[in-house]
C-alpha positions as CSV (number, residue, x, y, z in Angstrom):
1,Q,-8.5,-10.7,-14.5
2,V,-6.2,-8.2,-12.8
3,Q,-3.6,-9.4,-10.3
4,F,-1.7,-7.3,-7.8
5,V,1.5,-8.6,-6.3
6,E,2.8,-6.8,-3.2
7,S,6.4,-7.0,-1.9
8,G,8.9,-5.1,0.3
9,G,7.5,-5.9,3.7
10,G,9.7,-7.1,6.6
11,L,10.7,-6.7,10.2
12,V,11.8,-3.2,11.1
13,Q,12.6,-1.3,14.4
14,P,10.4,1.6,15.5
15,G,11.5,4.7,13.7
16,G,12.7,2.7,10.7
17,S,11.6,2.8,7.1
18,L,10.3,0.4,4.4
19,R,9.3,0.8,0.8
20,L,6.5,-1.4,-0.4
21,S,5.9,-2.1,-4.1
22,C,2.8,-3.5,-5.9
23,V,3.0,-4.7,-9.5
24,A,-0.3,-5.0,-11.5
25,S,-1.0,-7.3,-14.4
26,G,-2.9,-6.1,-17.5
27,N,-3.0,-2.9,-19.4
28,M,-5.6,-0.9,-17.6
29,F,-3.4,0.1,-14.6
30,S,-3.1,3.7,-15.6
31,T,-6.9,4.1,-15.5
32,Y,-7.3,2.9,-11.9
33,I,-7.3,5.0,-8.8
34,M,-5.1,2.9,-6.5
35,A,-4.8,2.5,-2.8
36,W,-2.8,0.8,-0.1
37,Y,-4.7,-1.0,2.6
38,R,-3.7,-2.7,5.7
39,Q,-5.2,-5.5,7.8
40,T,-4.2,-5.4,11.4
41,P,-3.8,-8.5,13.7
42,D,-7.4,-8.0,14.9
43,N,-8.5,-8.3,11.2
44,Q,-9.5,-4.7,10.8
45,R,-8.8,-3.5,7.2
46,E,-8.4,0.1,6.4
47,S,-7.2,2.2,3.5
48,V,-4.1,4.2,4.4
49,A,-3.2,5.9,1.2
50,I,-4.9,6.7,-2.1
51,I,-3.5,8.0,-5.4
52,G,-5.3,9.2,-8.5
53,A,-4.9,7.5,-11.8
54,L,-2.4,10.1,-13.1
55,G,-0.6,10.3,-9.7
56,T,-1.6,13.9,-9.1
57,N,-3.9,13.5,-6.2
58,E,-3.0,11.8,-2.9
59,N,-5.0,11.1,0.2
60,Y,-3.9,9.7,3.5
61,A,-5.4,8.3,6.7
62,D,-4.8,10.6,9.6
63,S,-2.8,7.8,11.3
64,V,-0.1,7.8,8.6
65,K,-0.2,11.4,7.4
66,G,3.3,13.0,7.3
67,R,5.0,9.6,7.5
68,F,3.8,7.6,4.5
69,T,4.0,8.6,0.8
70,I,2.2,6.9,-2.0
71,S,3.4,7.1,-5.6
72,R,3.0,5.3,-8.8
73,D,4.8,4.5,-12.1
74,N,2.2,3.8,-14.7
75,A,4.8,2.8,-17.3
76,A,5.8,0.0,-14.9
77,N,2.3,-0.8,-13.7
78,T,3.6,-0.2,-10.1
79,V,2.4,1.6,-7.1
80,Y,4.7,2.3,-4.1
81,L,4.3,3.1,-0.5
82,Q,7.2,4.7,1.3
83,M,6.8,4.3,5.0
84,N,9.0,6.4,7.4
85,S,9.0,6.8,11.1
86,L,7.3,3.4,11.5
87,K,5.5,2.7,14.8
88,P,4.5,-0.7,16.3
89,E,0.9,0.1,15.5
90,D,1.8,0.1,11.8
91,T,2.2,-3.7,12.1
92,A,-0.1,-5.2,9.6
93,I,-0.4,-7.0,6.3
94,Y,-0.3,-4.4,3.5
95,F,-2.3,-4.8,0.3
96,C,-2.8,-2.7,-2.8
97,N,-6.1,-2.6,-4.7
98,T,-8.1,-0.2,-6.7
99,F,-10.1,2.4,-4.8
100,P,-12.8,1.5,-4.1
101,S,-11.5,-2.0,-3.7
102,I,-12.6,-4.8,-6.0
103,S,-12.9,-8.1,-4.0
104,Q,-11.5,-10.3,-6.8
105,Y,-8.3,-8.3,-7.0
106,W,-7.0,-8.8,-3.4
107,G,-3.6,-10.3,-3.5
108,Q,-1.5,-12.0,-0.8
109,G,-0.2,-8.8,0.7
110,T,3.1,-8.2,2.4
111,Q,3.7,-8.4,6.1
112,V,5.1,-5.4,7.9
113,T,6.2,-5.9,11.5
114,V,7.5,-3.0,13.6
115,S,9.1,-4.2,16.7
116,S,12.3,-3.8,18.7
């Protein structure tokens, strides 16, 4: 059973930055396409960034393109999300999971709140 543990969230002012981390258990991480997802206060969940297994291909939702960067370190079983120029509408719980997501792998997520 794979577990993902997210961290790095917090309260930040508009225009600020945060870096999220997600550590995976097991030894198959380097074979997974990974993604960051977010669940907004109205319970809508969307993928915001996707990265290929080798870290060579990235894809972003239009709402975060140019502001967020996904990266990964397969030696550390970790995927990151650098978030810059944060906006109030980025407020959500952020999760990592495979892409497509696997329901059993959802973790607790990390809360990001963008507010002045």
